[in-house]
N, C-alpha and C positions, 0 to 999 in steps of 0.2 A: 124291787118295788118298795117304795117308802110309805109307811103308815104313820100319819101324824094326826093327833086329835087334841083339841083344846076344849076344856070343860069349865063352865062358870063355877065359881065357888058357891057354897051354901049361902043363903041370904044373910045369916048372922056373921059371915066372914067377909062380906063385901067391902067393909071399911079397911080391910087389911090385906086381902088377897086379890090380885088382878084375875088370875085364872090358874087352873091346873092343866098340865099338858103331859103328853107322852108321845114317844116316837120310837119306831123300829125301822131298821134298814139293814139289808144284807151286806156282807163284806167278806173279803178274803183274808185269811190269817197271814198271807204273804204280802199284802198290800197295806201300806201305811197311808192313812188319809188325815188331812188337817183342815181345820176351820178356824177362822179368825172371829172371835166374839167381840163385837163393837159395843162400847158402853151405851146404855139406853136409859140410865137413871133408875134402874130397878134392881133390888136384891132378889135372891131366889134360893131355891132348894132343888137339888138334883140327886136322884138315886138310880144307880145302875142295876138293871135286872138281867143283864148279861155280863160278859167280861168287860170291866171298866177300861176306859182309856185314860189318858193323862191330860192334866190341865196345867198350863205353864204361863207364868207372868214373864213376858219377853223383856221387861225392863230389869227386874231383879234376877231373872233366871230361875226363880224358885218354881219347883214342880210338885204338883199334888196328884195323887191317884183320884180320878174322877168317879169315885164309887158312891158315896153317900155323904153329902156335905152341904152346908149353908155357905152362901157367898154374899158379900155386901155389894153395894153400888160400886161399879168399876169406873175409874177415871181414865183408864187406858185399856187397850185390848188384852184379852187372854187368848191363848191358842190351845185348842183341843186336838189331841192326836189319838187316833183310834185304829186298831187292826181288828179284823173279824166283824162279827155282827154288832150293830149298835142297838141298844134297847135301854131307854131311860124313862123315868117318870119324875115329874117335878112340879114345882109351884113357882109362879112369879108373883112377888109381893108388891104392895104399894111401896113408895119410896121410904116410908117409915116402918116397913115390915119387920126389920130386925129389932127395932125398939119394942114393937108390939109382941115380940116373942120373949121379951124380958132380958135380952142380952145387954150387958153394960157397954160392950165394945160394938160399934156399928159395922165393923168388918169392912170398911172401905178398902177396896183392892185386896181383900184377904179372903181366905177360905177356911171354914171351921168344919172339921170332920164331925159327922153326926155322932160318932161314938164318944167324942169329947164333949159335945153339947149335952147329950143325954147320958148314955153309958154304953159300953160295947154290946151288952146283951140286948138292949132295946133296939139299937141300930141293926143288929143282925136279924132279930126277929121280924122287924118291919120289912127289911129287904126280902127275907124268905116269904113272907106273906104276899108281898107284891108280885114276886115271881109266880106264885101259885094262883094268882087271880087273872081273869081274862082281860086282855087288852081292851080298854074302854072304860065305861062308867065304874065298874067294880074297883079298878085300880085308883081312879080319881077319888072315889068315896073313901077308900081306906086311907089314902094320904091326907084327905081333908079331915078325917077323924083324928089322925095323929097331930096335924097342925092345929086343929081347933082346940084340942085339949091344952095347948100351950099359949094360945093367944090371950092378950089382956088389953084393956083400954089404955090409951096413952094421952097425956095432956097436950093441949094445943094442936091436936090433930086437925081440927077443922080449918084453922088458920093456915097450916102448912099445906093441906089439901087444896085450898083455894089458891095459894101461891103457886103450887105445882101446875094447876090448870091454867093460870095466867101465863106462866112461863112457857108451857107447852103450846098454848093457843098462839103465842107469838113466835113459836119455833126457836125460842131462846133469844130472840132479838128484842130484848126489853131490859131496861135498867132495874137494879134492885130498888131504887127509889120509886119507880113506877109500879113495881110489884107491891111494895109496902103500901102505897097509896090505894091500890086496887083492893088490897086486903083490909085496909083500914087500921093499920098498926104502924108504929114507928119503925124506922130502919133498924134500930138496935134490937127492938123486940122481935122483929121478923128474923133477923140474923140468929138470935139466941134460940128461938123455937125451931127454926129450920135446921140449924146445925145440931141441936140437941137430939132431934128425931131421926135425921138422915146421916149425920156424920159429915155433911158437906154444907158450905154456905150457899145461899141462893144464886150467887154469881157463878160459882163453879158448876152448880146444877144446870144453869142456863147454858153454859159452854158445852156441856155434854149433850143437851137437847139440840142445840144448834148444830153441833157436829154430826149427830145421829141423822138429822134430816139432810145434811150436806152429803153424807155418804150414801144415803138412800137415793138421792138425785143422781149420783154417779152410777149406782148400780142399775138404775131404771132406764138408762138411755145409752146411746152409742158413745164410744170413747173418742170424742172429738172436742176441739177447743170450745165450740159454741155451746155444747151441752154441759161442759164443765163449768163455763162461766154462768150459765143459766141456773146451775145448781148451787151457786155460792150462798144463797139465802142470807144476804145482809153482810157478807164479808166485804171489806173495803176494797180489796184488790186481790188478784190471783196469788201474789206472793204470800199474803196473809193466810189465805186458804191453804196453800201448799204447806206452810209451816205447821198449821194446826193438823192437817192430814198426817204429816210425818209424826207429829207429837202423839197422836192417838193410835196410829196403826203401826208405826215403826218402819213403814215403807212408803214409797212415793205413790201418788194416786194411780199412775200408770201401772206400777208393779202390783198394786192392790187389785186392779181390774184383771190383770193377767192371771193371778193365782186363783181367782174365784172359779168354782166349779158349777155355777148356776144356781146352787141352793141359797147362796147369800141373799139374793134379791127376794126369794121366797120367804126367807127367815126375817128379812127386814119388814115385810108386810105383816108378819105375825109378831114375833118378838125375837130379837137377836139373842136374848138370853136363852131361848129355847133351843138354839142350834146345837147339833151334835155332829161330829165328823162322820163322814161316810154316807150322809143322807143325799145320795144322788138321785 
């Protein structure tokens, strides 16, 4: 039985935090389970309150222990591997969330252990406290307290916020010039602000959004040619879509569908950043 909960942030954090989340799912120590995390344009924080799994960048091959860490916006998928019970508490931030936490590096496609961001003692105490709290609001409140003490205002947030909404409303099928016009700033000014706060240019962010919706369309329907073409969301041709699918997932669209265990569609409806392996 999977338990999943999403909790809104406190009012004073809504400019920086999308939501807090937690998930628990049973598992066997002898069974290895994997999930593909698809980029959705959001950084986040995840803390294991049971035995942690592993997080891997399939492009570089680099592997992290998925215990307590910040991660920036992904431009390619990461793979989570888990044995035994899954239990995590986390936060999904606005696209500029890493900047709002005061980190000079936006962590694009990177993971920063909490112990390196704060210190080993603080990270360990926070994890122990979360383990001792009831699944639900108490865990969300404690993590919100921790995050809130580290948030700060960032410049040009309003312009980037509007740009993100324009891009997401168009599902990524909009030019940077059109976004700049909608925001009311110059192309160069938008690029500087967007890149400064998120680590990505608005064009690359749009590609991530466009692809996220493309994958969601595939997960939501039958695996046939008609539904695949209907899910292209502005792609010029099927070959173009296939190249981007391979670029972001490392597998073909057909292979991607084949390895899903049913939870991927559910996670797309919430947030793919929230996904953990073993949540069947």
